[in-house]
C-alpha positions as CSV (number, residue, x, y, z in Angstrom):
1,M,0.1,0.1,0.1
2,K,1.1,3.5,-1.0
3,I,0.3,6.8,0.9
4,Q,1.5,10.1,-0.8
5,N,3.7,8.0,-2.9
6,I,5.2,6.2,0.0
7,D,5.6,2.4,-0.2
8,I,4.3,1.6,3.5
9,E,5.2,-2.2,3.4
10,A,8.9,-1.6,2.1
11,T,9.5,1.1,4.7
12,I,8.3,-1.2,7.5
13,N,10.6,-4.1,6.2
14,K,13.6,-1.6,6.0
15,V,12.9,-0.4,9.6
16,Q,12.5,-4.1,10.9
17,K,15.9,-4.8,9.2
18,I,17.7,-1.8,10.7
19,I,16.3,-2.7,14.1
20,A,17.6,-6.4,13.8
21,E,21.1,-5.5,12.6
22,D,21.7,-2.7,14.9
23,R,23.9,-4.2,17.7
24,H,24.3,-1.0,19.7
25,M,20.3,-0.4,20.1
26,S,19.2,-1.6,23.7
27,E,16.4,-4.2,24.1
28,A,14.3,-1.6,25.6
29,T,14.5,0.9,22.5
30,K,14.1,-2.0,20.1
31,S,10.8,-3.2,21.9
32,M,9.6,0.4,21.8
33,F,10.4,0.5,18.0
34,E,9.0,-2.9,17.2
35,I,5.5,-2.0,19.2
36,L,5.5,1.2,17.2
37,V,5.9,-0.8,13.9
38,L,3.0,-3.1,14.9
39,V,0.8,-0.5,15.2
40,I,1.7,1.3,12.3
41,T,0.9,-2.0,10.4
42,L,-2.3,-2.5,12.0
43,L,-3.3,0.9,11.3
44,S,-2.0,0.7,7.7
45,N,-3.9,-2.6,7.0
46,R,-7.3,-0.8,8.3
47,L,-6.7,2.0,6.1
48,G,-7.3,-0.1,2.9
49,L,-10.1,-2.2,4.4
50,N,-13.7,-1.7,2.4
51,S,-16.8,-3.7,1.6
52,T,-15.2,-5.4,-1.1
53,N,-12.3,-6.8,0.9
54,S,-13.6,-7.0,4.6
55,S,-16.7,-7.5,6.3
56,K,-17.1,-3.6,6.6
57,P,-20.7,-2.4,5.1
58,P,-20.6,-0.4,1.8
59,S,-22.2,2.5,3.9
60,S,-18.4,3.0,5.4
61,D,-16.8,3.2,2.3
62,P,-15.2,6.6,1.8
63,N,-16.3,8.4,-1.3
64,R,-18.5,5.4,-2.5
65,T,-19.8,5.7,-5.8
66,K,-22.2,3.4,-7.5
67,K,-21.2,1.1,-10.0
68,T,-22.8,1.8,-13.5
69,K,-24.9,-1.3,-14.4
70,S,-24.1,-3.1,-18.0
71,S,-26.7,-2.2,-20.6
72,T,-29.2,-5.2,-20.9
73,G,-30.8,-4.0,-24.1
74,K,-34.2,-3.8,-22.3
75,K,-36.6,-0.8,-22.3
76,A,-36.8,1.0,-18.9
77,G,-39.4,0.0,-16.5
78,G,-41.5,-3.4,-15.7
79,Q,-40.6,-6.1,-18.1
80,N,-43.2,-8.8,-19.8
81,G,-44.4,-11.0,-17.1
82,H,-43.6,-8.6,-14.1
83,I,-46.4,-8.4,-11.5
84,G,-47.0,-4.7,-10.8
85,V,-48.8,-2.9,-8.0
86,T,-50.5,-0.4,-9.9
87,L,-54.0,0.8,-8.5
88,K,-56.8,-1.0,-10.4
89,K,-60.5,-0.3,-9.9
90,V,-62.7,-2.2,-7.5
91,D,-66.0,-3.5,-8.0
92,D,-67.7,-2.6,-4.8
93,P,-66.3,1.0,-4.0
94,D,-67.2,1.7,-0.3
95,R,-68.7,5.2,-1.1
96,I,-70.1,6.4,-4.4
97,E,-70.7,10.3,-5.1
98,T,-72.6,11.0,-8.1
99,I,-71.6,14.3,-10.1
100,K,-74.6,15.9,-12.0
101,I,-73.9,18.5,-14.9
102,D,-75.5,21.9,-14.1
103,R,-77.9,21.9,-17.2
104,R,-77.9,25.7,-16.9
105,T,-74.5,25.9,-18.1
106,L,-75.5,23.8,-21.4
107,P,-77.3,25.1,-24.8
108,G,-81.1,25.0,-24.5
109,R,-81.8,21.6,-25.7
110,Q,-83.5,18.2,-24.7
111,Y,-80.8,15.7,-23.1
112,R,-81.5,12.2,-22.1
113,E,-78.9,10.4,-19.4
114,V,-76.7,7.6,-21.4
115,G,-74.3,6.7,-18.6
116,F,-71.6,8.1,-16.4
117,E,-67.8,8.2,-16.4
118,A,-66.2,6.8,-13.3
119,R,-62.9,7.6,-11.6
120,Q,-61.9,5.9,-8.2
121,V,-59.6,7.6,-5.4
122,F,-58.2,5.2,-3.0
123,D,-57.6,6.7,0.6
124,I,-57.6,5.6,4.1
125,D,-59.6,6.5,7.3
126,I,-57.8,6.1,10.5
127,S,-60.6,6.3,13.1
128,R,-61.0,5.0,16.7
129,V,-63.7,2.1,17.2
130,V,-65.0,2.0,20.8
131,T,-67.3,-1.4,21.3
132,E,-69.4,-1.5,24.6
133,Y,-70.5,-4.7,25.6
134,R,-73.5,-4.8,27.6
135,A,-73.8,-8.0,29.5
136,Q,-77.7,-8.7,30.4
137,I,-78.7,-9.2,33.9
138,L,-81.7,-11.3,35.0
139,E,-83.1,-11.7,38.5
140,D,-85.2,-14.6,39.8
141,E,-88.1,-14.4,42.4
142,N,-85.4,-15.1,45.1
143,S,-83.1,-12.2,44.0
144,R,-80.8,-14.4,42.6
145,R,-79.0,-12.5,39.6
146,F,-77.7,-14.0,36.4
147,V,-75.3,-12.1,34.2
148,A,-74.4,-13.2,30.3
149,P,-70.9,-14.0,30.2
150,F,-68.7,-11.4,28.3
151,P,-66.9,-12.4,25.0
152,E,-63.4,-14.3,25.6
153,G,-60.7,-11.8,26.8
154,V,-63.1,-8.8,27.7
155,T,-62.1,-8.8,31.4
156,K,-62.0,-5.1,32.4
157,A,-64.1,-2.2,32.4
158,V,-61.8,-0.5,29.8
159,Q,-59.3,-1.8,27.8
160,Y,-57.4,-2.1,24.4
161,G,-58.5,-4.1,21.8
162,S,-56.5,-7.0,19.5
163,G,-56.3,-4.3,16.8
164,I,-54.5,-1.8,19.0
165,K,-52.3,-4.3,20.1
166,A,-51.4,-5.7,16.9
167,H,-51.0,-2.3,15.6
168,A,-48.4,-1.0,18.4
169,V,-46.3,-4.2,18.3
170,Y,-46.4,-4.1,14.3
171,M,-44.8,-0.6,14.7
172,S,-42.5,-1.4,17.4
173,Q,-41.1,-4.7,16.2
174,Y,-41.5,-4.9,12.7
175,Q,-41.3,-0.9,11.6
176,L,-38.6,-0.8,14.5
177,I,-40.2,2.6,15.5
178,P,-39.3,3.8,19.1
179,Y,-42.0,3.6,21.9
180,N,-42.3,7.3,22.5
181,R,-43.0,8.0,18.7
182,I,-45.6,5.2,18.5
183,Q,-47.5,7.0,21.7
184,N,-47.5,10.2,19.9
185,Y,-49.1,8.4,16.7
186,F,-51.8,6.8,18.6
187,A,-52.5,10.1,20.3
188,D,-52.4,12.3,17.1
189,Q,-53.8,10.2,14.4
190,I,-56.4,8.0,16.4
191,N,-56.9,9.9,19.5
192,V,-56.1,6.8,21.8
193,P,-54.1,7.4,24.9
194,I,-51.5,4.7,25.3
195,S,-48.3,4.7,27.5
196,E,-45.2,3.3,26.5
197,G,-45.5,0.6,29.4
198,S,-48.6,-0.4,27.7
199,I,-46.6,-1.0,24.4
200,F,-44.2,-3.1,26.2
201,N,-46.9,-4.9,27.6
202,F,-48.3,-5.6,24.6
203,N,-44.9,-6.7,23.2
204,K,-44.7,-9.0,26.4
205,E,-48.0,-10.6,25.7
206,A,-47.2,-11.1,22.1
207,F,-43.8,-12.9,23.2
208,E,-45.8,-15.2,25.7
209,L,-48.3,-16.1,22.9
210,L,-45.5,-17.3,20.7
211,A,-43.9,-20.0,23.0
212,N,-45.7,-22.7,20.8
213,F,-44.4,-21.0,17.6
214,E,-40.8,-20.9,18.8
215,D,-40.8,-24.5,19.8
216,R,-42.2,-25.4,16.3
217,A,-39.4,-22.9,14.6
218,K,-36.9,-25.2,16.4
219,Q,-38.4,-28.4,15.3
220,E,-38.5,-27.3,11.4
221,L,-35.2,-26.0,11.3
222,A,-33.7,-29.1,13.1
223,A,-35.3,-31.2,10.4
224,S,-34.5,-29.4,7.6
225,Q,-32.1,-30.3,4.8
226,L,-30.3,-27.0,4.7
227,L,-29.8,-24.4,7.2
228,H,-28.3,-21.0,7.2
229,A,-26.4,-19.8,10.7
230,D,-24.8,-16.6,11.9
231,E,-24.3,-14.4,14.7
232,T,-23.6,-10.8,15.1
233,G,-22.8,-8.7,18.4
234,I,-25.4,-6.9,20.2
235,N,-25.6,-4.5,23.2
236,I,-27.5,-5.4,26.4
237,G,-27.9,-3.1,29.3
238,G,-24.3,-1.8,28.3
239,K,-22.5,-5.2,27.8
240,G,-21.5,-7.0,24.9
241,H,-23.6,-10.2,23.7
242,W,-24.4,-11.8,20.7
243,L,-27.7,-12.7,18.6
244,H,-27.6,-16.2,17.1
245,S,-29.5,-16.8,13.9
246,A,-30.9,-19.9,12.2
247,S,-33.0,-19.8,9.1
248,N,-33.9,-21.2,5.7
249,E,-36.2,-20.2,3.0
250,F,-39.3,-20.6,5.3
251,W,-38.4,-20.3,8.8
252,T,-36.4,-18.1,10.9
253,L,-35.0,-18.2,14.4
254,F,-33.3,-15.4,16.3
255,H,-31.6,-16.0,20.0
256,P,-29.9,-13.6,22.4
257,H,-27.2,-15.1,24.5
258,A,-24.3,-13.8,26.4
259,K,-21.9,-16.2,24.6
260,R,-21.0,-16.7,20.9
261,G,-20.1,-20.5,20.7
262,T,-21.3,-23.8,21.3
263,D,-22.7,-23.0,24.8
264,A,-25.0,-20.8,23.2
265,M,-25.6,-22.9,20.0
266,D,-26.4,-26.0,22.3
267,E,-28.7,-23.9,24.6
268,I,-30.8,-22.7,21.5
269,G,-31.3,-26.2,20.7
270,V,-31.3,-26.5,17.1
271,L,-27.8,-27.4,15.8
272,P,-27.5,-30.3,18.2
273,R,-30.4,-32.1,16.5
274,F,-29.6,-30.9,12.9
275,T,-28.3,-33.6,10.5
276,G,-28.4,-31.6,7.3
277,T,-26.5,-29.0,5.4
278,L,-25.1,-26.6,7.5
279,C,-23.9,-23.1,5.6
280,H,-21.9,-20.7,7.5
281,D,-18.7,-18.3,7.7
282,H,-16.4,-21.0,9.0
283,W,-16.7,-20.0,12.6
284,K,-14.9,-22.8,14.3
285,P,-17.8,-23.7,17.0
286,Y,-20.0,-24.7,14.2
287,Y,-17.7,-27.5,13.1
288,R,-18.5,-29.0,16.5
289,Y,-21.5,-30.5,15.4
290,G,-21.6,-33.7,13.1
291,C,-23.4,-32.5,10.0
292,T,-22.3,-31.5,6.4
293,H,-20.9,-28.1,6.1
294,A,-20.7,-25.4,3.3
295,L,-18.8,-22.5,3.6
296,C,-19.9,-18.8,2.5
297,N,-17.9,-17.9,-0.4
298,A,-18.9,-14.6,-0.4
299,H,-16.4,-14.3,2.6
300,H,-13.8,-16.2,0.6
301,L,-14.2,-13.4,-2.2
302,R,-13.8,-10.5,0.3
303,E,-10.6,-12.1,1.8
304,L,-9.3,-13.0,-1.6
305,T,-9.6,-9.3,-2.8
306,R,-7.8,-8.2,0.6
307,A,-4.8,-10.8,0.2
308,W,-4.4,-9.3,-3.6
309,E,-5.0,-5.5,-2.8
310,Q,-2.7,-5.5,0.4
311,D,-0.5,-8.2,0.4
312,G,0.1,-8.6,-3.6
313,Q,-0.9,-12.2,-3.4
314,K,-1.4,-12.9,-7.1
315,W,-3.0,-16.3,-6.5
316,A,-5.7,-14.7,-4.6
317,Q,-6.6,-12.9,-7.3
318,Q,-6.6,-16.2,-9.6
319,M,-8.6,-17.9,-6.9
320,K,-11.2,-15.1,-6.8
321,K,-11.8,-15.2,-10.7
322,L,-11.9,-19.1,-10.6
323,L,-14.6,-18.9,-7.7
324,E,-16.9,-16.3,-9.7
325,T,-16.2,-18.7,-12.9
326,I,-17.6,-21.7,-11.2
327,N,-20.3,-19.7,-9.9
328,D,-21.4,-18.6,-13.3
329,K,-21.1,-22.2,-14.5
330,V,-23.1,-23.7,-11.8
331,Q,-26.1,-21.2,-12.4
332,E,-26.0,-21.7,-16.4
333,A,-26.1,-25.6,-15.5
334,G,-29.3,-25.1,-13.4
335,G,-27.9,-25.2,-10.2
336,I,-25.2,-28.3,-10.2
337,L,-22.4,-29.6,-12.4
338,D,-22.0,-32.8,-13.8
339,A,-19.0,-35.0,-12.2
340,E,-17.1,-34.7,-15.1
341,T,-17.1,-30.6,-15.1
342,S,-17.0,-30.6,-11.3
343,E,-13.6,-32.6,-11.1
344,K,-12.1,-30.1,-13.9
345,Y,-12.7,-27.4,-11.8
346,R,-11.7,-29.1,-8.8
347,R,-8.1,-29.7,-10.4
348,K,-8.1,-25.8,-11.2
349,Y,-8.7,-25.1,-7.8
350,R,-6.0,-27.2,-6.5
351,K,-3.6,-25.9,-9.1
352,V,-4.2,-22.5,-7.8
353,L,-3.4,-23.6,-4.4
354,E,-0.2,-25.2,-5.4
355,T,1.0,-21.6,-7.0
356,A,-0.2,-20.2,-3.6
357,E,2.1,-22.6,-1.3
358,I,5.3,-21.3,-3.4
359,E,4.1,-17.3,-3.1
360,C,2.6,-17.9,0.3
361,P,4.8,-20.3,2.0
362,P,4.0,-21.4,5.7
363,P,6.3,-19.0,8.4
364,D,9.8,-20.6,9.6
365,R,9.7,-21.6,13.2
366,P,12.2,-19.2,15.3
367,D,15.4,-20.7,16.7
368,K,13.9,-20.0,20.5
369,K,14.7,-22.7,23.3
370,G,12.1,-23.4,26.1
371,K,8.2,-23.8,25.4
372,R,7.0,-23.3,21.6
373,G,3.6,-21.9,20.9
374,R,1.7,-21.6,18.0
375,I,3.5,-19.8,15.1
376,K,1.4,-16.5,13.9
377,K,0.5,-16.7,10.3
378,T,-0.7,-14.0,8.1
379,K,-4.2,-13.4,7.0
380,S,-3.4,-14.6,3.5
381,R,-1.8,-17.9,4.9
382,N,-4.8,-18.7,7.1
383,L,-7.0,-18.0,4.1
384,L,-4.9,-20.2,1.9
385,E,-5.0,-23.1,4.6
386,R,-8.7,-23.0,5.1
387,L,-9.3,-23.2,1.2
388,R,-6.9,-26.2,1.2
389,D,-8.2,-28.0,4.1
390,Y,-12.0,-27.4,3.7
391,E,-12.0,-27.7,-0.1
392,N,-15.2,-29.9,0.0
393,D,-16.8,-27.4,2.0
394,A,-16.0,-24.5,0.0
395,L,-16.8,-26.1,-3.5
396,R,-20.0,-28.1,-2.2
397,F,-22.4,-25.7,-4.1
398,M,-21.0,-27.4,-7.5
399,D,-22.4,-30.6,-6.5
400,N,-25.4,-30.2,-4.3
401,E,-28.3,-27.9,-6.0
402,R,-29.5,-27.0,-2.6
403,V,-26.2,-25.5,-1.3
404,P,-26.1,-21.8,-2.3
405,F,-22.6,-20.1,-3.2
406,T,-22.9,-17.7,-0.2
407,N,-24.6,-17.6,3.3
408,N,-26.5,-14.5,2.1
409,M,-29.6,-15.8,3.4
410,G,-28.3,-15.7,6.9
411,E,-26.8,-12.5,6.9
412,N,-29.7,-11.0,5.0
413,D,-32.2,-12.4,7.9
414,I,-30.0,-10.9,10.5
415,R,-29.6,-7.6,8.9
416,M,-32.7,-6.0,10.4
417,T,-31.4,-6.8,14.0
418,K,-28.5,-4.5,13.3
419,V,-30.9,-1.6,12.2
420,Q,-32.8,-2.1,15.4
421,Q,-29.3,-1.5,17.4
422,K,-28.6,1.8,14.9
423,I,-32.1,2.9,15.9
424,S,-32.3,2.1,19.8
425,G,-28.5,1.9,20.4
426,C,-28.9,-1.1,22.7
427,F,-31.5,-3.5,24.7
428,R,-32.1,-2.4,28.2
429,S,-32.6,-5.8,29.5
430,M,-32.2,-9.4,28.2
431,E,-35.9,-9.8,28.8
432,G,-36.3,-7.0,25.8
433,A,-33.9,-8.8,23.7
434,L,-35.9,-12.1,24.2
435,I,-38.9,-10.4,23.4
436,F,-37.6,-8.7,20.1
437,C,-36.0,-11.9,18.6
438,R,-39.3,-14.1,19.3
439,I,-41.3,-11.7,17.9
440,R,-39.0,-11.0,15.0
441,S,-38.8,-14.5,14.2
442,F,-42.4,-15.0,13.7
443,L,-42.6,-12.1,11.4
444,S,-39.9,-13.2,9.4
445,T,-41.6,-16.5,9.2
446,C,-44.6,-15.0,8.0
447,R,-42.9,-12.9,5.3
448,K,-41.3,-15.8,4.2
449,Q,-44.5,-17.9,3.8
450,G,-46.5,-15.1,2.2
451,I,-48.3,-14.1,5.5
452,K,-49.2,-10.7,6.2
453,A,-47.5,-9.5,9.2
454,S,-50.2,-7.3,10.4
455,Q,-53.0,-9.8,10.0
456,A,-50.7,-12.3,11.6
457,L,-50.1,-10.1,14.7
458,D,-53.8,-9.4,14.8
459,N,-55.0,-13.3,14.7
460,L,-52.3,-13.8,17.3
461,F,-54.1,-11.5,20.1
462,R,-57.2,-13.0,19.2
463,G,-55.7,-16.3,20.2
464,K,-54.8,-18.1,16.9
465,L,-51.6,-18.7,15.2
466,P,-51.2,-18.9,11.5
467,D,-51.6,-22.0,9.5
468,F,-48.1,-22.1,7.9
469,P,-48.2,-23.8,4.5
470,H,-44.3,-25.0,4.7
471,A,-44.6,-26.9,7.8
472,K,-43.1,-30.4,7.7
473,T,-42.9,-31.5,11.2
474,G,-46.6,-31.7,12.0
475,N,-49.5,-29.1,12.1
476,L,-48.8,-26.1,14.2
477,S,-51.4,-25.7,16.5
478,R,-53.7,-22.5,15.5
479,D,-54.4,-21.8,19.3
480,A,-51.7,-19.6,20.6
481,E,-50.4,-20.3,24.4
């Protein structure tokens, strides 16, 4: 890397050589210079990191510019077969207003009505609906009173209905709107007073009603053939915790935990029972489970880009192009390569790694007496060894049509939890984190299975869970606990 025409790597190597050869320099001075060189090396490496060669988000890229898309030759707008969302007239409008012609403005002749021209305006009417239940009271000759039973759930003199609860939870947990803004919305738009404590209680009630759903989600994910796993850091009460995610195309499960490794995964209870293919980013604790593994090649592409741009590793650039080529060929072949083509690309994959062994050899073991620890390796060397030792996991997408090239589904599922942290900063308590994760699991699952979130929440507060069309381990009870 160069900054103002100064080759940082060459300069650091020169300084390290001078320090090593200077016999008059004291050990204390050498140690100080070595620390300074280390700090400069770390800082210079961070300067070259962006979203293409690290896990940093694109929004953090300096002077970020959008890439121009290559022309497809198609006209702008929706293509043939595209399902649009344009408004269409309805056959049964809620209100009809007839507009008559002022005949005084017409020439003095005889006219007869031959029809009308219709135009429809779609709008919304946000209003408060108060239902008063009046239970009849009867009294017999002995002054015994009999009161008609109120509907289930109507237990107080004044209470909120399921619609308000569902609306508040939808805004809080799905749209991630802060409590005080939800409170203002209900007061201004619907003329309903509601406290932040009530909104929290609605979320807590939804959490309790979804206990049955969470158990079923764990069963479905554990029984699936392909599973995406990921984890991300979250802040709970000012302390670092981890949010774990397990998902597939139809089900999602989030769970917060103080730990990142197998203690958390075992407690969540999905991976210990899972026997299919687990797609992840090579976080080592995942390999504690005896299922089949598939590595995320989006991570590999970013790390290969970093190895080429910062370490000058030519093999990394070759491997990046090869993986992208294989992915294109898999898509062209319909999701899986035939045995002959697959073997051809494996040979190319191994050939690139053979050249990498020459360009990026393992570090020499220092001639030191006494106890020896693990030798520190460069990031490029660690990447090389991972691609070499986990070849089958990196290339599994070639031979199994269910296995994707990346773990993007897992990362996409977990993305909204990061948005929540940006908005709120942290969870105030573990209870709040558990509530958020369970409700978001439910809403994400509903979205994947074509169920509207608002309708699902309204039914939830009425005591019913959706009939999920993609449930394989049995029929999910429609009655919420």
